[in-house]
MOPAC internal coordinates of N, CA, C and O (Angstrom, degrees):
PM7 1SCF
backbone

  N    0.0000 0     0.00 0     0.00 0    0    0    0
  C    1.4641 1     0.00 0     0.00 0    1    0    0
  C    1.5296 1   108.90 1     0.00 0    2    1    0
  O    1.2310 1   121.07 1   -42.59 1    3    2    1
  N    1.3140 1   115.57 1   137.41 1    3    2    1
  C    1.4541 1   121.56 1  -178.62 1    5    3    2
  C    1.5211 1   110.69 1   -73.69 1    6    5    3
  O    1.2310 1   120.43 1   -49.10 1    7    6    5
  N    1.3138 1   116.78 1   130.90 1    7    6    5
  C    1.4560 1   123.08 1   177.87 1    9    7    6
  C    1.5223 1   109.91 1   -57.80 1   10    9    7
  O    1.2310 1   120.28 1   -37.95 1   11   10    9
  N    1.3278 1   117.07 1   142.05 1   11   10    9
  C    1.4653 1   122.41 1  -175.85 1   13   11   10
  C    1.5365 1   112.33 1   -57.67 1   14   13   11
  O    1.2310 1   119.41 1   139.36 1   15   14   13
  N    1.3131 1   118.72 1   -40.64 1   15   14   13
  C    1.4707 1   121.27 1  -179.15 1   17   15   14
  C    1.5264 1   111.41 1   -65.55 1   18   17   15
  O    1.2310 1   120.35 1   138.57 1   19   18   17
  N    1.3369 1   116.93 1   -41.43 1   19   18   17
  C    1.4658 1   119.62 1   176.60 1   21   19   18
  C    1.5265 1   109.63 1   -64.90 1   22   21   19
  O    1.2310 1   120.78 1   134.42 1   23   22   21
  N    1.3235 1   116.12 1   -45.58 1   23   22   21
  C    1.4556 1   122.52 1   179.25 1   25   23   22
  C    1.5265 1   110.54 1   -54.82 1   26   25   23
  O    1.2310 1   120.04 1   130.57 1   27   26   25
  N    1.3302 1   117.53 1   -49.43 1   27   26   25
  C    1.4624 1   121.20 1  -178.28 1   29   27   26
  C    1.5308 1   111.51 1   -66.47 1   30   29   27
  O    1.2310 1   120.27 1   147.65 1   31   30   29
  N    1.3145 1   117.08 1   -32.35 1   31   30   29
  C    1.4653 1   120.11 1   175.49 1   33   31   30
  C    1.5201 1   111.45 1   -62.68 1   34   33   31
  O    1.2310 1   120.55 1   135.63 1   35   34   33
  N    1.3374 1   116.56 1   -44.37 1   35   34   33
  C    1.4647 1   120.77 1   177.23 1   37   35   34
  C    1.5265 1   110.68 1   -62.89 1   38   37   35
  O    1.2310 1   120.75 1   137.70 1   39   38   37
  N    1.3240 1   116.17 1   -42.30 1   39   38   37
  C    1.4642 1   120.86 1  -179.99 1   41   39   38
  C    1.5265 1   110.31 1   -61.52 1   42   41   39
  O    1.2310 1   119.89 1   134.82 1   43   42   41
  N    1.3250 1   117.82 1   -45.18 1   43   42   41
  C    1.4676 1   120.66 1  -179.80 1   45   43   42
  C    1.5245 1   111.55 1   -60.58 1   46   45   43
  O    1.2310 1   120.59 1   139.01 1   47   46   45
  N    1.3174 1   116.49 1   -40.99 1   47   46   45
  C    1.4675 1   120.17 1   178.96 1   49   47   46
  C    1.5267 1   110.04 1   -65.43 1   50   49   47
  O    1.2310 1   120.09 1   137.84 1   51   50   49
  N    1.3289 1   117.43 1   -42.16 1   51   50   49
  C    1.4697 1   120.78 1   176.28 1   53   51   50
  C    1.5252 1   110.68 1   -59.18 1   54   53   51
  O    1.2310 1   120.56 1   134.95 1   55   54   53
  N    1.3196 1   116.54 1   -45.05 1   55   54   53
  C    1.4664 1   120.62 1  -179.70 1   57   55   54
  C    1.5264 1   109.91 1   -59.78 1   58   57   55
  O    1.2310 1   120.31 1   130.88 1   59   58   57
  N    1.3235 1   117.02 1   -49.12 1   59   58   57
  C    1.4620 1   120.07 1  -179.90 1   61   59   58
  C    1.5240 1   111.07 1   -60.52 1   62   61   59
  O    1.2310 1   120.87 1   137.45 1   63   62   61
  N    1.3173 1   115.94 1   -42.55 1   63   62   61
  C    1.4668 1   119.56 1  -179.83 1   65   63   62
  C    1.5236 1   110.77 1   -59.53 1   66   65   63
  O    1.2310 1   120.33 1   128.94 1   67   66   65
  N    1.3142 1   116.97 1   -51.06 1   67   66   65
  C    1.4642 1   119.81 1  -176.75 1   69   67   66
  C    1.5300 1   111.66 1   -68.34 1   70   69   67
  O    1.2310 1   120.17 1   146.21 1   71   70   69
  N    1.3177 1   117.29 1   -33.79 1   71   70   69
  C    1.4691 1   120.66 1   176.88 1   73   71   70
  C    1.5244 1   110.86 1   -70.06 1   74   73   71
  O    1.2310 1   120.02 1   161.44 1   75   74   73
  N    1.3280 1   117.57 1   -18.56 1   75   74   73
  C    1.4680 1   120.36 1   176.50 1   77   75   74
  C    1.5230 1   110.86 1   -80.57 1   78   77   75
  O    1.2310 1   119.89 1   161.43 1   79   78   77
  N    1.3196 1   117.82 1   -18.57 1   79   78   77
  C    1.4663 1   122.19 1  -178.45 1   81   79   78
  C    1.5181 1   112.70 1   -90.38 1   82   81   79
  O    1.2310 1   120.81 1   143.05 1   83   82   81
  N    1.3473 1   116.06 1   -36.95 1   83   82   81
  C    1.4537 1   121.44 1  -179.01 1   85   83   82
  C    1.5283 1   108.78 1  -168.09 1   86   85   83
  O    1.2310 1   119.85 1   -18.53 1   87   86   85
  N    1.3350 1   117.89 1   161.47 1   87   86   85
  C    1.4589 1   119.44 1   175.74 1   89   87   86
  C    1.5376 1   109.77 1   -60.66 1   90   89   87
  O    1.2310 1   120.35 1   -42.24 1   91   90   89
  N    1.3128 1   116.93 1   137.76 1   91   90   89
  C    1.4636 1   121.29 1  -178.25 1   93   91   90
  C    1.5232 1   110.24 1  -125.32 1   94   93   91
  O    1.2310 1   121.30 1   -34.41 1   95   94   93
  N    1.3177 1   115.11 1   145.59 1   95   94   93
  C    1.4619 1   120.42 1   172.29 1   97   95   94
  C    1.5210 1   107.75 1  -103.66 1   98   97   95
  O    1.2310 1   120.69 1   -13.85 1   99   98   97
  N    1.3027 1   116.29 1   166.15 1   99   98   97
  C    1.4609 1   120.09 1   178.16 1  101   99   98
  C    1.5135 1   112.05 1   -58.79 1  102  101   99
  O    1.2310 1   120.51 1   137.89 1  103  102  101
  N    1.3309 1   116.63 1   -42.11 1  103  102  101
  C    1.4675 1   121.19 1  -179.78 1  105  103  102
  C    1.5294 1   109.75 1   -62.41 1  106  105  103
  O    1.2310 1   120.40 1   135.48 1  107  106  105
  N    1.3132 1   116.84 1   -44.52 1  107  106  105
  C    1.4702 1   120.68 1  -178.67 1  109  107  106
  C    1.5197 1   111.91 1   -65.82 1  110  109  107
  O    1.2310 1   120.53 1   136.49 1  111  110  109
  N    1.3210 1   116.59 1   -43.51 1  111  110  109
  C    1.4696 1   118.17 1  -178.59 1  113  111  110
  C    1.5217 1   110.28 1   -69.73 1  114  113  111
  O    1.2310 1   119.76 1   147.26 1  115  114  113
  N    1.3274 1   118.06 1   -32.74 1  115  114  113
  C    1.4697 1   120.48 1   176.64 1  117  115  114
  C    1.5299 1   110.23 1   -61.18 1  118  117  115
  O    1.2310 1   120.22 1   136.86 1  119  118  117
  N    1.3436 1   117.18 1   -43.14 1  119  118  117
  C    1.4677 1   121.46 1   177.66 1  121  119  118
  C    1.5183 1   110.94 1   -63.41 1  122  121  119
  O    1.2310 1   120.89 1   135.44 1  123  122  121
  N    1.3205 1   115.90 1   -44.56 1  123  122  121
  C    1.4695 1   119.81 1  -179.86 1  125  123  122
  C    1.5233 1   110.98 1   -63.73 1  126  125  123
  O    1.2310 1   120.26 1   137.58 1  127  126  125
  N    1.3198 1   117.11 1   -42.42 1  127  126  125
  C    1.4678 1   120.12 1   179.39 1  129  127  126
  C    1.5327 1   111.15 1   -64.80 1  130  129  127
  O    1.2310 1   120.35 1   141.66 1  131  130  129
  N    1.3414 1   116.94 1   -38.34 1  131  130  129
  C    1.4754 1   119.96 1   176.53 1  133  131  130
  C    1.5215 1   110.46 1   -60.79 1  134  133  131
  O    1.2310 1   120.67 1   142.46 1  135  134  133
  N    1.3293 1   116.31 1   -37.54 1  135  134  133
  C    1.4684 1   120.68 1   178.10 1  137  135  134
  C    1.5274 1   111.37 1   -58.67 1  138  137  135
  O    1.2310 1   120.97 1   150.66 1  139  138  137
  N    1.3313 1   115.75 1   -29.34 1  139  138  137
  C    1.4657 1   121.51 1   179.34 1  141  139  138
  C    1.5328 1   112.44 1   -94.32 1  142  141  139
  O    1.2310 1   120.31 1  -175.64 1  143  142  141
  N    1.3267 1   117.02 1     4.36 1  143  142  141
  C    1.4572 1   120.44 1   177.50 1  145  143  142
  C    1.5125 1   114.73 1    91.51 1  146  145  143
  O    1.2310 1   119.62 1  -169.08 1  147  146  145
  N    1.3302 1   118.32 1    10.92 1  147  146  145
  C    1.4622 1   122.25 1   177.58 1  149  147  146
  C    1.5266 1   107.91 1  -100.83 1  150  149  147
  O    1.2310 1   120.84 1   -62.85 1  151  150  149
  N    1.3228 1   116.01 1   117.15 1  151  150  149
  C    1.4649 1   121.19 1   179.97 1  153  151  150
  C    1.5192 1   107.99 1  -109.67 1  154  153  151
  O    1.2310 1   121.04 1   -74.66 1  155  154  153
  N    1.3207 1   115.62 1   105.34 1  155  154  153
  C    1.4672 1   121.06 1  -176.59 1  157  155  154
  C    1.5145 1   110.61 1  -111.82 1  158  157  155
  O    1.2310 1   121.55 1   -40.58 1  159  158  157
  N    1.3063 1   114.65 1   139.42 1  159  158  157
  C    1.4605 1   119.47 1   172.23 1  161  159  158
  C    1.5233 1   107.40 1   -78.75 1  162  161  159
  O    1.2310 1   119.90 1   -21.50 1  163  162  161
  N    1.3352 1   117.79 1   158.50 1  163  162  161
  C    1.4638 1   119.53 1   174.75 1  165  163  162
  C    1.5320 1   111.76 1   -57.32 1  166  165  163
  O    1.2310 1   120.39 1   149.72 1  167  166  165
  N    1.3178 1   116.85 1   -30.28 1  167  166  165
  C    1.4662 1   121.55 1   179.01 1  169  167  166
  C    1.5174 1   113.56 1   -69.62 1  170  169  167
  O    1.2310 1   120.01 1   166.49 1  171  170  169
  N    1.3106 1   117.59 1   -13.51 1  171  170  169
  C    1.4655 1   122.50 1   174.81 1  173  171  170
  C    1.5270 1   110.35 1  -102.55 1  174  173  171
  O    1.2310 1   120.51 1   135.68 1  175  174  173
  N    1.3322 1   116.63 1   -44.32 1  175  174  173
  C    1.4638 1   121.08 1  -175.34 1  177  175  174
  C    1.5264 1   112.92 1   -66.16 1  178  177  175
  O    1.2310 1   120.38 1   128.73 1  179  178  177
  N    1.3312 1   116.88 1   -51.27 1  179  178  177
  C    1.4662 1   118.82 1  -173.73 1  181  179  178
  C    1.5250 1   113.16 1   -66.59 1  182  181  179
  O    1.2310 1   119.11 1   140.59 1  183  182  181
  N    1.3280 1   119.30 1   -39.41 1  183  182  181
  C    1.4706 1   117.82 1   173.72 1  185  183  182
  C    1.5357 1   112.28 1   -62.27 1  186  185  183
  O    1.2310 1   119.99 1   146.06 1  187  186  185
  N    1.3446 1   117.62 1   -33.94 1  187  186  185
  C    1.4752 1   120.39 1   177.04 1  189  187  186
  C    1.5235 1   109.95 1   -64.47 1  190  189  187
  O    1.2310 1   120.07 1   135.51 1  191  190  189
  N    1.3345 1   117.47 1   -44.49 1  191  190  189
  C    1.4631 1   120.57 1   177.11 1  193  191  190
  C    1.5234 1   111.18 1   -61.45 1  194  193  191
  O    1.2310 1   120.50 1   136.75 1  195  194  193
  N    1.3252 1   116.65 1   -43.25 1  195  194  193
  C    1.4711 1   120.63 1  -179.39 1  197  195  194
  C    1.5242 1   111.55 1   -64.98 1  198  197  195
  O    1.2310 1   120.17 1   141.17 1  199  198  197
  N    1.3373 1   117.28 1   -38.83 1  199  198  197
  C    1.4703 1   119.98 1   178.36 1  201  199  198
  C    1.5245 1   110.98 1   -65.64 1  202  201  199
  O    1.2310 1   120.55 1   138.18 1  203  202  201
  N    1.3266 1   116.56 1   -41.82 1  203  202  201
  C    1.4675 1   119.66 1   178.34 1  205  203  202
  C    1.5224 1   110.91 1   -64.08 1  206  205  203
  O    1.2310 1   120.60 1   144.11 1  207  206  205
  N    1.3196 1   116.46 1   -35.89 1  207  206  205
  C    1.4612 1   120.12 1   176.44 1  209  207  206
  C    1.5293 1   110.56 1   -68.58 1  210  209  207
  O    1.2310 1   120.55 1   135.10 1  211  210  209
  N    1.3230 1   116.56 1   -44.90 1  211  210  209
  C    1.4680 1   120.84 1  -179.10 1  213  211  210
  C    1.5360 1   111.58 1   -61.57 1  214  213  211
  O    1.2310 1   120.30 1   144.80 1  215  214  213
  N    1.3314 1   117.04 1   -35.20 1  215  214  213
  C    1.4626 1   120.99 1   178.98 1  217  215  214
  C    1.5329 1   112.11 1   -75.99 1  218  217  215
  O    1.2310 1   120.53 1   171.34 1  219  218  217
  N    1.3273 1   116.60 1    -8.66 1  219  218  217
  C    1.4593 1   119.99 1   179.15 1  221  219  218
  C    1.5122 1   114.11 1    90.52 1  222  221  219
  O    1.2310 1   119.67 1  -167.68 1  223  222  221
  N    1.3362 1   118.23 1    12.32 1  223  222  221
  C    1.4591 1   121.73 1  -179.05 1  225  223  222
  C    1.5190 1   112.48 1   -88.29 1  226  225  223
  O    1.2310 1   120.22 1   155.77 1  227  226  225
  N    1.3333 1   117.19 1   -24.23 1  227  226  225
  C    1.4560 1   123.21 1   177.91 1  229  227  226
  C    1.5126 1   109.39 1  -126.76 1  230  229  227
  O    1.2310 1   121.54 1   -26.73 1  231  230  229
  N    1.3192 1   114.66 1   153.27 1  231  230  229
  C    1.4603 1   121.58 1   174.17 1  233  231  230
  C    1.5280 1   106.77 1  -122.55 1  234  233  231
  O    1.2310 1   120.58 1   -42.01 1  235  234  233
  N    1.3272 1   116.49 1   137.99 1  235  234  233
  C    1.4574 1   121.40 1  -175.41 1  237  235  234
  C    1.5292 1   111.30 1  -108.85 1  238  237  235
  O    1.2310 1   121.37 1   -36.61 1  239  238  237
  N    1.3223 1   114.98 1   143.39 1  239  238  237
  C    1.4642 1   121.68 1   171.03 1  241  239  238
  C    1.5248 1   107.15 1  -138.68 1  242  241  239
  O    1.2310 1   120.97 1   -16.68 1  243  242  241
  N    1.3241 1   115.76 1   163.32 1  243  242  241
  C    1.4645 1   120.25 1   179.81 1  245  243  242
  C    1.5167 1   110.04 1  -113.89 1  246  245  243
  O    1.2310 1   121.06 1   -35.81 1  247  246  245
  N    1.3355 1   115.57 1   144.19 1  247  246  245
  C    1.4614 1   122.78 1   176.97 1  249  247  246
  C    1.5257 1   107.88 1  -137.67 1  250  249  247
  O    1.2310 1   120.98 1   -29.09 1  251  250  249
  N    1.3083 1   115.74 1   150.91 1  251  250  249
  C    1.4581 1   120.26 1   173.64 1  253  251  250
  C    1.5273 1   107.12 1   -94.82 1  254  253  251
  O    1.2310 1   121.13 1   -58.51 1  255  254  253
  N    1.3345 1   115.44 1   121.49 1  255  254  253
  C    1.4616 1   122.23 1  -179.99 1  257  255  254
  C    1.5229 1   107.10 1  -126.97 1  258  257  255
  O    1.2310 1   120.81 1   -60.13 1  259  258  257
  N    1.3079 1   116.06 1   119.87 1  259  258  257
  C    1.4711 1   121.88 1  -179.38 1  261  259  258
  C    1.5279 1   111.16 1    52.00 1  262  261  259
  O    1.2310 1   120.78 1  -138.58 1  263  262  261
  N    1.3250 1   116.12 1    41.42 1  263  262  261
  C    1.4543 1   121.09 1   177.29 1  265  263  262
  C    1.5153 1   115.78 1    79.92 1  266  265  263
  O    1.2310 1   120.43 1  -177.97 1  267  266  265
  N    1.3278 1   116.78 1     2.03 1  267  266  265
  C    1.4673 1   120.76 1   179.90 1  269  267  266
  C    1.5227 1   109.71 1  -117.28 1  270  269  267
  O    1.2310 1   120.80 1   -35.67 1  271  270  269
  N    1.3174 1   116.07 1   144.33 1  271  270  269
  C    1.4646 1   120.35 1   176.63 1  273  271  270
  C    1.5197 1   108.03 1   -82.22 1  274  273  271
  O    1.2310 1   120.97 1   -56.18 1  275  274  273
  N    1.3380 1   115.75 1   123.82 1  275  274  273
  C    1.4618 1   121.99 1   177.84 1  277  275  274
  C    1.5131 1   108.84 1  -117.22 1  278  277  275
  O    1.2310 1   121.37 1   -37.86 1  279  278  277
  N    1.3225 1   114.97 1   142.14 1  279  278  277
  C    1.4580 1   120.90 1   175.17 1  281  279  278
  C    1.5223 1   108.05 1   -92.25 1  282  281  279
  O    1.2310 1   121.23 1   -48.41 1  283  282  281
  N    1.3224 1   115.24 1   131.59 1  283  282  281
  C    1.4542 1   121.48 1   177.26 1  285  283  282
  C    1.5182 1   109.10 1  -117.76 1  286  285  283
  O    1.2310 1   121.38 1   -34.07 1  287  286  285
  N    1.3179 1   114.96 1   145.93 1  287  286  285
  C    1.4587 1   121.66 1  -177.14 1  289  287  286
  C    1.5200 1   109.53 1  -121.58 1  290  289  287
  O    1.2310 1   121.05 1   -41.24 1  291  290  289
  N    1.3360 1   115.61 1   138.76 1  291  290  289
  C    1.4624 1   122.53 1   172.46 1  293  291  290
  C    1.5287 1   107.55 1  -127.99 1  294  293  291
  O    1.2310 1   121.25 1   -26.50 1  295  294  293
  N    1.2893 1   115.22 1   153.50 1  295  294  293
  C    1.4679 1   119.83 1  -178.88 1  297  295  294
  C    1.5311 1   109.05 1   -75.78 1  298  297  295
  O    1.2310 1   120.78 1   -33.33 1  299  298  297
  N    1.3121 1   116.12 1   146.67 1  299  298  297
  C    1.4637 1   122.82 1   176.04 1  301  299  298
  C    1.5328 1   108.74 1   -96.55 1  302  301  299
  O    1.2310 1   121.04 1    -6.30 1  303  302  301
  N    1.3253 1   115.62 1   173.70 1  303  302  301
  C    1.4703 1   119.37 1   175.98 1  305  303  302
  C    1.5290 1   110.42 1   -59.87 1  306  305  303
  O    1.2310 1   120.59 1   138.51 1  307  306  305
  N    1.3176 1   116.48 1   -41.49 1  307  306  305
  C    1.4699 1   120.41 1   178.33 1  309  307  306
  C    1.5300 1   110.00 1   -63.30 1  310  309  307
  O    1.2310 1   120.30 1   140.17 1  311  310  309
  N    1.3202 1   117.03 1   -39.83 1  311  310  309
  C    1.4641 1   120.96 1   177.33 1  313  311  310
  C    1.5176 1   111.81 1   -64.36 1  314  313  311
  O    1.2310 1   120.72 1   141.14 1  315  314  313
  N    1.3411 1   116.23 1   -38.86 1  315  314  313
  C    1.4698 1   119.96 1   177.07 1  317  315  314
  C    1.5209 1   111.39 1   -62.38 1  318  317  315
  O    1.2310 1   120.51 1   140.37 1  319  318  317
  N    1.3241 1   116.63 1   -39.63 1  319  318  317
  C    1.4652 1   120.12 1   178.70 1  321  319  318
  C    1.5224 1   110.93 1   -65.43 1  322  321  319
  O    1.2310 1   120.50 1   138.19 1  323  322  321
  N    1.3203 1   116.66 1   -41.81 1  323  322  321
  C    1.4692 1   120.75 1   178.25 1  325  323  322
  C    1.5281 1   109.72 1   -64.36 1  326  325  323
  O    1.2310 1   120.39 1   136.29 1  327  326  325
  N    1.3311 1   116.85 1   -43.71 1  327  326  325
  C    1.4652 1   120.66 1   179.39 1  329  327  326
  C    1.5207 1   110.80 1   -62.89 1  330  329  327
  O    1.2310 1   120.17 1   138.60 1  331  330  329
  N    1.3249 1   117.29 1   -41.40 1  331  330  329
  C    1.4683 1   120.90 1   178.69 1  333  331  330
  C    1.5292 1   110.39 1   -62.00 1  334  333  331
  O    1.2310 1   120.19 1   133.99 1  335  334  333
  N    1.3276 1   117.24 1   -46.01 1  335  334  333
  C    1.4653 1   120.89 1   178.21 1  337  335  334
  C    1.5265 1   111.19 1   -62.97 1  338  337  335
  O    1.2310 1   120.48 1   136.96 1  339  338  337
  N    1.3401 1   116.68 1   -43.04 1  339  338  337
  C    1.4646 1   120.70 1   179.67 1  341  339  338
  C    1.5259 1   110.33 1   -63.63 1  342  341  339
  O    1.2310 1   120.37 1   139.06 1  343  342  341
  N    1.3356 1   116.90 1   -40.94 1  343  342  341
  C    1.4664 1   120.95 1   179.77 1  345  343  342
  C    1.5199 1   111.24 1   -60.84 1  346  345  343
  O    1.2310 1   121.06 1   138.82 1  347  346  345
  N    1.3244 1   115.58 1   -41.18 1  347  346  345
  C    1.4679 1   119.89 1   179.08 1  349  347  346
  C    1.5369 1   110.41 1   -63.52 1  350  349  347
  O    1.2310 1   120.88 1   135.89 1  351  350  349
  N    1.3254 1   115.93 1   -44.11 1  351  350  349
  C    1.4657 1   120.33 1   179.99 1  353  351  350
  C    1.5306 1   111.06 1   -66.40 1  354  353  351
  O    1.2310 1   120.61 1   141.20 1  355  354  353
  N    1.3238 1   116.45 1   -38.80 1  355  354  353
  C    1.4686 1   120.27 1   178.39 1  357  355  354
  C    1.5268 1   109.93 1   -63.06 1  358  357  355
  O    1.2310 1   120.56 1   134.95 1  359  358  357
  N    1.3350 1   116.54 1   -45.05 1  359  358  357
  C    1.4674 1   120.14 1   179.67 1  361  359  358
  C    1.5286 1   110.57 1   -59.94 1  362  361  359
  O    1.2310 1   120.28 1   134.04 1  363  362  361
  N    1.3443 1   117.07 1   -45.96 1  363  362  361
  C    1.4675 1   120.90 1   178.65 1  365  363  362
  C    1.5239 1   110.87 1   -58.97 1  366  365  363
  O    1.2310 1   120.52 1   135.19 1  367  366  365
  N    1.3240 1   116.62 1   -44.81 1  367  366  365
  C    1.4568 1   120.96 1  -178.59 1  369  367  366
  C    1.5231 1   111.25 1   -65.29 1  370  369  367
  O    1.2310 1   120.44 1   132.77 1  371  370  369
  N    1.3271 1   116.76 1   -47.23 1  371  370  369
  C    1.4642 1   120.59 1  -179.30 1  373  371  370
  C    1.5278 1   109.94 1   -61.40 1  374  373  371
  O    1.2310 1   120.27 1   134.79 1  375  374  373
  N    1.3166 1   117.10 1   -45.21 1  375  374  373
  C    1.4702 1   120.22 1   179.12 1  377  375  374
  C    1.5237 1   110.24 1   -58.73 1  378  377  375
  O    1.2310 1   120.49 1   135.64 1  379  378  377
  N    1.3225 1   116.66 1   -44.36 1  379  378  377
  C    1.4697 1   120.50 1  -178.30 1  381  379  378
  C    1.5195 1   111.04 1   -67.18 1  382  381  379
  O    1.2310 1   120.04 1   133.71 1  383  382  381
  N    1.3099 1   117.52 1   -46.29 1  383  382  381
  C    1.4646 1   121.15 1  -177.93 1  385  383  382
  C    1.5284 1   110.36 1   -65.11 1  386  385  383
  O    1.2310 1   119.92 1   136.48 1  387  386  385
  N    1.3200 1   117.75 1   -43.52 1  387  386  385
  C    1.4548 1   120.30 1  -179.24 1  389  387  386
  C    1.5235 1   111.86 1   -69.48 1  390  389  387
  O    1.2310 1   120.53 1   145.41 1  391  390  389
  N    1.3192 1   116.60 1   -34.59 1  391  390  389
  C    1.4640 1   120.50 1   177.61 1  393  391  390
  C    1.5168 1   109.93 1   -64.48 1  394  393  391
  O    1.2310 1   120.09 1   134.57 1  395  394  393
  N    1.3088 1   117.42 1   -45.43 1  395  394  393
  C    1.4669 1   121.12 1  -178.86 1  397  395  394
  C    1.5148 1   111.31 1   -73.82 1  398  397  395
  O    1.2310 1   120.19 1   147.86 1  399  398  397
  N    1.3313 1   117.25 1   -32.14 1  399  398  397
  C    1.4515 1   121.01 1  -178.68 1  401  399  398
  C    1.5117 1   112.83 1   -76.91 1  402  401  399
  O    1.2310 1   120.31 1   157.24 1  403  402  401
  N    1.3357 1   117.01 1   -22.76 1  403  402  401
  C    1.4748 1   120.55 1  -174.72 1  405  403  402
  C    1.4451 1   110.14 1  -106.51 1  406  405  403
  O    1.2310 1   120.10 1   180.00 1  407  406  405

């Protein structure tokens, strides 16, 4: 079983990645994360989104969708820099692990 801290790290990177492609809502990112095998409760997902926003990696706006107010998140410049650095580290790690494993 994957340790919770590692799991949440992967989730945060996924959130930043998808928020860099288009505005995302909590419901949408939950569906996308499930597609990748991450099953998060709202009690885990929404605090993660709020922490990323508080750190300045995401920016939030509100929209009315089907009569309901939804919060949407987009990546900030600071979030893009963090994602770029994380992507570089992920590539280095994957290359190293696959090289040693193969």
